C-alpha positions as CSV (number, residue, x, y, z in Angstrom):
1,M,45.2,-16.8,-42.1
2,S,45.7,-17.2,-38.3
3,T,47.2,-20.7,-36.8
4,I,45.9,-22.4,-33.9
5,E,48.6,-22.7,-31.0
6,A,49.0,-25.6,-28.6
7,P,47.4,-24.3,-25.2
8,A,50.1,-24.1,-22.4
9,A,50.6,-27.2,-20.4
10,T,48.3,-26.7,-17.1
11,P,49.8,-27.8,-13.8
12,A,48.1,-30.8,-12.5
13,P,45.4,-29.9,-9.9
14,A,46.5,-30.3,-6.2
15,P,45.5,-33.4,-4.4
16,A,42.1,-33.0,-2.2
17,T,42.5,-32.1,1.1
18,S,40.3,-31.1,4.0
19,E,41.2,-27.7,3.0
20,T,40.5,-27.8,-0.6
21,V,37.4,-29.8,0.0
22,A,35.8,-28.1,2.8
23,A,34.5,-24.6,2.5
24,P,36.2,-21.8,4.0
25,A,34.6,-20.2,7.1
26,S,33.7,-17.0,5.2
27,S,31.8,-19.1,2.8
28,R,29.7,-21.3,4.7
29,S,27.1,-19.1,5.2
30,E,27.0,-18.0,1.1
31,A,26.8,-21.9,0.6
32,A,24.0,-22.2,3.1
33,R,22.0,-19.5,1.2
34,H,22.5,-20.8,-2.5
35,F,21.2,-24.2,-0.8
36,A,18.2,-22.7,0.6
37,A,17.3,-21.0,-2.4
38,K,17.8,-23.9,-4.4
39,L,15.3,-25.5,-2.0
40,R,12.7,-22.6,-2.7
41,F,12.6,-23.0,-6.1
42,E,13.1,-26.8,-7.0
43,T,11.5,-30.1,-6.1
44,D,12.1,-33.6,-7.1
45,P,9.5,-36.5,-8.1
46,S,9.3,-38.1,-4.9
47,D,8.4,-34.9,-3.0
48,V,5.9,-34.0,-6.0
49,K,4.1,-37.3,-5.5
50,A,3.9,-36.9,-1.9
51,A,2.3,-33.5,-2.4
52,L,-0.2,-35.1,-4.7
53,D,-1.0,-37.4,-2.4
54,A,-1.2,-35.2,0.7
55,G,-3.8,-32.7,-1.6
56,E,-1.6,-29.8,-1.4
57,R,-2.7,-26.9,-3.8
58,F,-0.5,-26.6,-6.7
59,V,-1.1,-27.2,-10.4
60,L,1.8,-29.5,-12.1
61,V,2.5,-28.5,-15.4
62,D,4.1,-30.5,-18.1
63,S,5.9,-28.2,-20.5
64,R,6.8,-30.5,-23.2
65,G,5.6,-30.6,-26.8
66,E,2.3,-32.4,-28.0
67,T,4.2,-35.5,-29.3
68,S,5.6,-36.1,-25.8
69,W,2.6,-35.3,-23.9
70,L,1.0,-38.1,-25.9
71,Q,3.8,-40.4,-25.4
72,G,3.0,-40.5,-21.4
73,R,2.7,-37.9,-19.0
74,I,2.2,-37.6,-14.9
75,P,-1.5,-38.1,-13.7
76,G,-2.7,-35.1,-13.0
77,A,-0.5,-32.7,-14.9
78,I,-1.8,-30.2,-17.2
79,H,0.0,-29.7,-20.6
80,L,1.2,-26.4,-21.3
81,P,4.3,-26.1,-23.6
82,T,6.6,-23.7,-22.8
83,A,6.1,-21.4,-25.9
84,Q,2.4,-20.9,-24.8
85,I,2.9,-20.1,-21.1
86,A,2.9,-16.3,-21.7
87,E,-0.2,-16.5,-23.7
88,R,-2.1,-19.2,-22.0
89,A,-0.8,-19.5,-18.2
90,A,-3.6,-16.8,-17.0
91,E,-6.5,-18.8,-18.9
92,L,-5.7,-22.2,-17.2
93,I,-3.8,-21.3,-13.9
94,D,-5.2,-18.8,-11.5
95,P,-2.3,-16.6,-10.6
96,S,-2.4,-17.1,-6.8
97,T,-1.6,-20.9,-7.5
98,P,1.6,-22.5,-6.9
99,V,3.1,-23.9,-10.0
100,V,5.3,-26.9,-10.3
101,V,6.9,-27.4,-13.9
102,Y,8.8,-30.6,-15.6
103,C,9.9,-31.5,-18.7
104,W,11.7,-34.4,-20.0
105,G,14.8,-34.8,-17.6
106,P,18.0,-33.7,-16.3
107,G,19.4,-33.3,-19.9
108,C,17.0,-31.0,-20.7
109,N,16.5,-27.3,-19.7
110,G,12.9,-26.9,-20.9
111,S,11.5,-27.3,-17.4
112,T,13.9,-24.3,-16.5
113,R,12.6,-22.2,-19.3
114,A,9.1,-22.8,-18.1
115,A,9.7,-21.8,-14.7
116,L,11.3,-18.7,-15.9
117,Q,8.1,-18.0,-18.0
118,F,6.1,-18.7,-15.1
119,S,8.3,-16.4,-12.6
120,L,8.0,-13.7,-15.3
121,L,4.1,-13.9,-15.0
122,G,4.3,-13.5,-11.1
123,Y,3.8,-17.2,-10.1
124,A,5.4,-19.0,-7.7
125,V,7.0,-21.7,-9.3
126,K,9.3,-24.7,-8.7
127,E,11.1,-26.7,-11.2
128,M,10.8,-30.5,-10.9
129,I,14.8,-31.7,-11.0
130,G,14.7,-35.2,-12.9
131,G,11.6,-34.2,-15.0
132,F,9.8,-36.8,-16.5
133,E,12.7,-39.4,-16.9
134,Y,13.1,-39.6,-13.1
135,W,9.5,-39.6,-12.1
136,A,8.9,-42.6,-14.5
137,R,12.3,-44.3,-13.4
138,E,10.9,-43.8,-9.8
139,G,8.0,-45.9,-10.4
140,L,5.8,-42.7,-9.9
141,G,2.9,-43.6,-12.2
142,I,2.5,-42.4,-16.1
143,V,-0.4,-42.2,-18.1
144,D,-1.5,-41.8,-21.7
145,D,-4.7,-41.3,-23.5
146,H,-5.2,-45.1,-23.2
147,G,-4.6,-45.2,-19.4
148,R,-2.0,-46.1,-17.2
149,I,1.2,-47.4,-18.3
150,E,2.9,-49.9,-16.4
151,R,7.0,-49.5,-16.2
152,P,9.4,-51.4,-13.7
153,T,11.1,-48.8,-11.2
154,D,14.7,-48.4,-11.7
155,E,17.0,-49.6,-8.9
156,L,19.2,-47.2,-9.7
157,T,17.0,-44.2,-8.8
158,A,14.5,-45.7,-6.1
159,P,13.8,-48.6,-3.6
160,V,12.6,-51.4,-5.5
161,S,9.9,-52.8,-3.1
162,D,6.4,-52.5,-2.1
163,A,6.7,-50.0,0.5
164,A,6.1,-46.5,-0.5
165,I,9.1,-44.7,-1.8
166,D,11.1,-43.1,0.8
167,C,15.0,-42.5,0.0
168,D,15.7,-41.4,3.6
169,C,17.1,-38.3,2.3
């Protein structure tokens, strides 16, 4: 029988200074490439809403299961659970059409799995970070089979006013 030994004491982290927080000059270009890549493959609820309102050409895909879809969804989204993407995507979405996928929220990686499936099929795809949760929390509008579902905007995620949602970021 083996015994579990207590871990060796780890030294306390050094206090943060400009040298430990700021990226060294050699890694700044690497950081720029990293963040540029994130923006090529991720979007957020307010940007998706603006794109929908502007009539941009893309398909919004809800990758959650049937029960979740019935509970509420983003207006205009199509329902295609992740497990069905490989077999059904081409019959529902022209492969030349960009796709934005979402799942529940930041605590769920279902949209990442869905985005991977679409990318493996050759689609241009973005993942909507924050998912359905942040779409709803930002007050962007949700529906179910009975129509619109009214929810208040969460003041921790978006400005609470009658003005257009714009976080100025």
